[in-house]
N, C-alpha and C positions, 0 to 999 in steps of 0.2 A: 380546905382550900385547893384550887386547881393549881397544876404546873403549866406554866407558859416556856417551851424551850424556844430559845433565840439562837440562831447562827448569825455571827456578826462576819459582814462580808469585809474585804480588806479597806474597801473607802470609807468605812466606819469607824468614828473615835468614840461613840456613845452607845450605850444600852438603855431602852427605855426604863423610864424610872418615875415612880409615884414622888411628887415633889412634896406633899404634906402626908401626915398620917389618915387624914381623913380623905384624900383625893378619891375619886372614882376612877379617873383616868390617867394613863401615864404618858409622859410627854415623849414624841417621836421627833427626831432632829433631821435637817435637811443634809443628806450626805453627799453632798457636792463639793467640788474644788473651787469651783468660782462662783461668783455671786449670779443669780438669774434675776435680770430685770422684768417686771410685767408692767406692761401699760395699759391704762383702763380696759377693763373687759378682756384682757389676755389671759390666755390659759396656759399652764404649764404641768408637767409630770415630775414630781418631785421623789428622788428616790429617797429611801431611808437607811440604807446599806444593811438593812436585816432583813431575815426569811425566820418565820415562826412556825411553829409545830403546836396545834391546839390538841387538848384532850378531847375524846370523842363527847359530842354533846355541848360543844362550847363554839361560840364564835368570837371574832374580834370586830368590833364596830370603831371605824376611824371616824372622827368627829373634828370640827373645827376648832381652835383656840378662841376662845371669847375677845380675848384681848386684841388678837390680830385681825377678828371681825371688826369689833367696835370701833378701835383707834385706826384702821389701815384698809378695811374693806376686802380683806382677804379670807375668803373662806372656800369650801370644797364646791366642787362642781355639780358632785352627787349628793350634797348634804351630809348625809352619813353614808360611809361605804362600810359593807360588809366583807369581811376575810371568811371564807368557810373553812372548816376544819380540815381539808383535805388539800388545801391552797398551799404549796410550799415553793412558789417564788419571792422575787423579793416585794416587800411591803413599798408601794410608792403612794404619793400623794397627790392627786388631782386638784391643784388650786386654780382659783380664779380671783382676779382683781375686780371688784365690783363699785371701786372708788372713782374719783376723776383724777385721781393723781397716781403717777408711776410708783411702784412701790419695788425694792430691791430685796431680795431674799439672799441673805448671807450663809456661808458655811458654816454648818454646825447650829444653826438657828431653829428653833423650837418651833415647828410649823404645823402640828396636828397632837390630837391626844388620841389615845386607843383605851376602849373600854371591852374588858373580858365578860362575856356573859352567856349563860346558858341559854340553849335554844331547843326546841321540841318540833319535831316532824309531824305533820298532822295527818289522820287518816283520812282521806277524801270520800265524801258519800255525795254524790249527785242525786239532787230531789227533783221534782217538778214544780214544787212551789217552796217558798222560805215562811216563817212564822211571823205574823204580823208585830208591830210593835207602835207604841204612841209615835214616834219620831218618824217611822217609816223612812222614805227614801230621802228625807232631808237632810242637807248638807250643805257646806261652804257659807256657814254663819245662821242657817234656819233656827238655830237655839238662841238667838240676840248675841248683843255685844257681851 
């Protein structure tokens, strides 16, 4: 099991936590003192009030919360965010309102989830040609529905 070190900043009341025994992601809360209202297609960077330290060879992935996405159209601007092991700043969540209605993020509201996963850096080899496959360069629906 990997260790995730968390530094709580003064404006945070919550530490990320897994809500169920089988949860892959831990919830991140909005460390804001006043509500933040997002109009349709409006974006905001929401602080979580924490800094993290990952073990070597790990990353933190920031993902949308499915309930906020389907019920209110609130998701992440960058879909899945990556926090590298050497980042030591505050974890902030870039949210966007993709709905047609205004949505207000409340202080301490759960706004994203964080997943810790192992990563590997690849050794780069520049070649003049890649091996052929049946699929080839087919993408974006080329394999059917």
